[in-house]
N, C-alpha and C positions, 0 to 999 in steps of 0.2 A: 185887907182884901179878903173877900170870900171867894175861894178858888175851887174849881172842879178840875180834876185831872183824870182823863180816861186812859186806860192802859197803865194804871199807876203801879202795877206789880211787874211791869216790864223793865228792861235794862235802863232805858232813858227815863221812863216814868218814875221809877223809884228815886233816882237822883233828883228829879224835879220836885217831887214831894218833900224830900229832905231839905232842899233849899228853901222852899216855901215855908215850911215849918220853922226853920232856923231864923227866918227874918220876921216871924210873927204873924203870917197870914193864917186865916182859918181855912182848913183844907178838907174837902170832901173828895173821895176817890170812887171811881166807877170801874169795877173789875168783874171778870167772870167767876173768879174763885177767891176764897179767903187767902190772906197773906199774913204770915207771922211778922214780917218786916213792917208792914203797915200798922199792924196792931201795936207793935212796940213804939211806933211814932205817935200813937194816940189820936190818929185822924179818923174821921167818919168814913166808913166804907159802905158803899151801896153795891150789892151784887146784882149783876144783870148782863144781858147780851147787847152789844152795840147795835145789833140788827133789829132789836125790839124798840119800836118808836116810843111807846108809852114809858118804858123803863128809862130810856134816855131823857125824855122830856121831864120826868119826875126828878132825875138826878140834876138836871140843869136849873131847876127852880130855886131861886134865892141866890144863885151865884152871880158874882160881878164879872168874873173872868173865867173862861174855859180853856184849858190846854188839852187839845185833842191829839193824844199820842197813840191811841189804840189802833192796831192794824194787823192784817194778815200779811206776813212777809215770807218770801221764798224765791227760788229761781225756777220752779216748775209748778205743777199742779193744775187744777181746773180753773178756768176763767170764772165760773159761777161762784166758787168759794171766795175769790178775791173781790168779785163784784159785790157780793152781799155784805162782806165785812167792810171793805174799804170805800166803796161808793155809796151803797145804801146806808151803811153805818154813819158815814160822814154827813149825808143828807139828813139823817135823824138828828145829828148833833146841831147842825145849822138850824133846823126847824125848832129844836128844843131851846136853843139860845134865843131865837126870835120870840117864841111863845113865852119864855120865862123871863124876858126882860134883861138878858145878859148883855153887857155893853162891849165886851172884848172877847175875841176868839183867836187863839194862836194854834195853827194847824201844823203838825209835824209831817212834812212832805219828804221828798227824796230827790237828789240830783238826777236820778235815773229817768225822771219825767222828760228830760231833754236828750236822752242817750239814743243815738241812731246806730250805734255799733261801730263808730269811727272815733278817732282821737278828738278830745276836747281839751285844748291847751289854753288855759287862762280865760275861758269864756265867762261872760257875766250874765245877768238876768235878762238881757235883751235877746238871748238865745231862745228860739221858738221851741215849742213842744216837739217831741219826736214825730216823725212822719211814718215810721214803721216800728212795730213792737216785737221784741224778741222774747218777751215773757209777759204773762198776765199781770204781774205785780206792778211794773212801772206804768203800764197802761191804766190800771185802776187808780194808782196814785195821781196820775195826771188829771183824770176825770174828776176825782175828789178835790184836788187842789183848785181846779178852775171853778168848781161849785162854791168853795169857800171864798175865793176872791170875788166872785160875782155877787156874793151876799153882802159885801162891804157897803156900809151906808144905809142898809135896809133895816127898818124897825129899830133904829138906834144901835145897830150892831156894827162894830168896826173889826175888821179881820185882816190877818196876814198869814203867810205860810213860810216856814223855815225848811231849808233843804240841807240838813247835816249829812256829811259824806263819810262813810265808813267809821262809825262811832266805835271807839275802843276804850278799854279800861277794865278795872276790877269789877267782878260780878257779872261779866258778860256770860250769857248762857248759850250763845249760838256761834258767833264767828270764831272766837278763840278755841273753844272746846272742839268744834268740828275740824278746825285746822290741825290741832294737835292729834286728834283721833286718826285723821288721814295719814299724818306723818308716821305715827306709831305702827300703822298697819301697812306701810309701804305703798299707799295709794296716792301720795302727793307728788305731782310732777310739775316742773316749770313749763309754761307755755310761751313759745316765742323766744326772742333773744334776751329777754330779761332787762330791757332798757326802758320800759314804760314807767312813767311817773304818775302817781295818784295822790289825791288829797285824802287826809284822815282828819278826825277831830276827836279829842279826848272828851269823854262822856260828861265831865263836869263843865267843860266849856260849852258843849251843846246845850246842857240844861240851863246854864246861865244866859245863853242867847235867848231862850224862851222867856225868861223873866224880863230881860231887857225889852223884847218885843211887846210883851203885854203892858209894861209900864209906859211905853212910847205911844201905844195906840190911843186914838181918840180923834175928834173932829180936827181936821187940818193937819194931822200927823202925816209925814212923808211915808210912813210905813203902811198906812191904811190901804188895803187892796193890793198889796205887793208881795212878792216872794223874794226870799234871800238865800243865797248859798252861804253855808256855814262850814268853816274848816279851821285848821291850825294856821292857815295863811301861808304855808310853805309846803309844797309837795314833797313826797318821799319816793324813792325808787321802790316799786311794788315788791319785787322779789328780794331785795335786800332787807326790806321791812319784814317780810315773811321769815327770812332766815334769822333776823334778830329775835322774833317771837319764839322760833324754835330753839334758839340758843338759850333763852330765858328758862325754857323747860328742859334744858340739857339734852336736846335732840340735835342730830346732825342737820346740815343745810339740805335744802330741796335737792332731790336727785336729778336724774336725766331729764332733758327737755323733750317736748314734742312740738310739732309745728302748729301754728294757728289753724291751718287748714284741717289737719288731722283732728284737733280738738273740736272744731266746728262740726265736722261730719259725725264725729263720735257723739257730740251733744244732740245733733238732729236725730240720730238713730235711737239714742236712749229716750229722748222725748217721745218718740213714736211707740217704743216698747212700753213705756210706763203708761201711756194713754190707752193703747189697745188692750193691755192686760190689767188696767186699773190698779197699778201698783201704788200703794200709799207712799207719801213722802216725796222728796225731791230727788230727781236723778243725780248721780254723782257728777255728771257733766251735762250742760245744756248749751245751746247757741248763745244765750245771754251771758252765761258765765264765761264761756270761751272768749267772747268779745270783751268783757270786763277785764279779764286777766291778761289780755294782749294789747290793749290800747292805753294811751295816756288819757286821764280825765282829772283835771284840776281846774280850779275856778277862781275868778276874781272876786274877792269878798269886800271890795271897797264900798259897795252899797250898804252892807251890814255895819261896816265901820262908821260910815257917815250918818246913816239914818237911825241906827239902833245904839250907837256908841259901843259896838262889840269889839273886843280885843280878846284873843286867847289868854286867859289868866294863868293857865298851866301849860308850860312848854311841852313839846313833844318828848324831849329827854326826860323831864320830870314825870310825864304820864307813863312813859315806858318803865321808869323806875318803880312807880306805884304798881304797875302791872306785874313787874318782876317780883315784888314783895308778895303779891297774892299767889303767883305761880309757885313760889318756893314753899308755900304753906298748904297748897291745894292738892287735890288728887287728880287734876286734869291729866 
């Protein structure tokens, strides 16, 4: 296969490239900046911005399959920034695939496209998109996902979307480092009673699901034009999992709790302050984050199992052990 990976120097993207190279695919990557890791893999790297239509179209030419993992992620920020990268960028990828004769497109979406701020217990892909948005990120991902799925079957292009939830593992530059930084500075607090269950997915399992989706796509494929939740297949207690990660870094468990209502109103206040004073970065608390940390959200992955042949190849216990090995050697 001639494969293009956007966002290839990101957490998931790099694992995806490694798997493609390992099985003998010819890989081109599309990134904003050079990457020593990609250079060591010997893949072709095209530098550019996902918001630039011609740059994306050029990168797509000659590819047989495109894995679109590039995205702006966060819990706050300006709508325009998410719109330009996640919506316009994805439109550029779809157009580049159509113009370049690409046959398959796998889009990295997010379960948050269905999140209304309340519990989601064992829901499947029949769940509708959210009716209210607590942050610009999930809204932009929902619009982009719908655009990808609507393009299925047009110009010989077959598409699907994957929704991996809470990707974890070695080389994470966002979730784990931020969690540990908050814990070390005494800014980490449990929200609610600590009983909520959440889905997680080990990064190599998430990457493997992308390969399965691409290999399955084609005329008559049950995956064509569909979205799939991807996880370990068994939820974990959110705050017990956080405490396990802290323990791997030799840090004490999460400290005192605050109520969901207090976290919600604190998030709303901080969002307002950051917006009015144009403070860069994400607020330490937002309404979206407060809702995510106090509700249960885990998913039925039978669709991915049946249509893609997906099974988590690396267990949660093994994934945590691999994370532990990295934390013992790192400066997190």
